[in-house]
C-alpha positions in Angstrom: -43.5 -18.0 7.1 -42.3 -15.0 8.8 -44.7 -12.4 10.3 -43.1 -9.2 11.8 -44.7 -7.7 14.7 -44.0 -4.2 16.2 -45.1 -3.7 19.7 -44.8 0.1 20.6 -46.6 -0.4 24.1 -44.6 0.5 27.1 -46.4 -2.4 28.8 -44.2 -4.7 26.4 -45.1 -8.3 27.2 -48.2 -7.5 29.3 -49.7 -5.0 26.4 -52.9 -5.8 24.6 -51.1 -5.8 21.5 -49.2 -9.0 22.4 -52.2 -10.7 23.9 -53.8 -10.3 20.3 -50.6 -11.3 18.6 -50.1 -14.1 20.4 -53.7 -15.5 19.8 -53.2 -14.7 16.1 -49.6 -16.6 16.0 -51.4 -19.5 17.6 -54.0 -19.6 14.9 -51.4 -19.4 12.1 -49.8 -22.6 13.5 -53.1 -24.6 12.2 -52.4 -26.3 8.8 -55.9 -25.6 7.5 -55.4 -21.8 8.2 -52.0 -21.7 6.3 -53.6 -23.3 3.4 -56.6 -20.9 3.2 -54.1 -17.9 3.5 -51.9 -19.2 0.7 -54.8 -20.0 -1.6 -56.0 -17.0 -3.7 -59.7 -16.0 -3.2 -60.3 -15.1 -6.8 -58.6 -16.2 -9.9 -55.6 -14.3 -11.0 -56.9 -13.4 -14.4 -59.9 -11.9 -12.5 -57.5 -9.9 -9.8 -55.5 -8.7 -13.0 -58.3 -7.3 -14.7 -59.6 -5.5 -11.5 -56.2 -4.0 -10.7 -55.4 -3.0 -14.3 -59.1 -1.4 -14.9 -57.9 1.9 -14.0 -55.0 2.1 -16.3 
């Protein structure tokens, strides 16, 4: 899985953005977390009904 990160801070590697990004990326290396991210929280049919309700 690729996760693009844009860091616009002039502090670059020492910026708060990079500290948070590193912590996030370390957490995404855990298999249980990856499985949870890939698993939908609601059934696809229910999601489609919600999205298409305003159409």
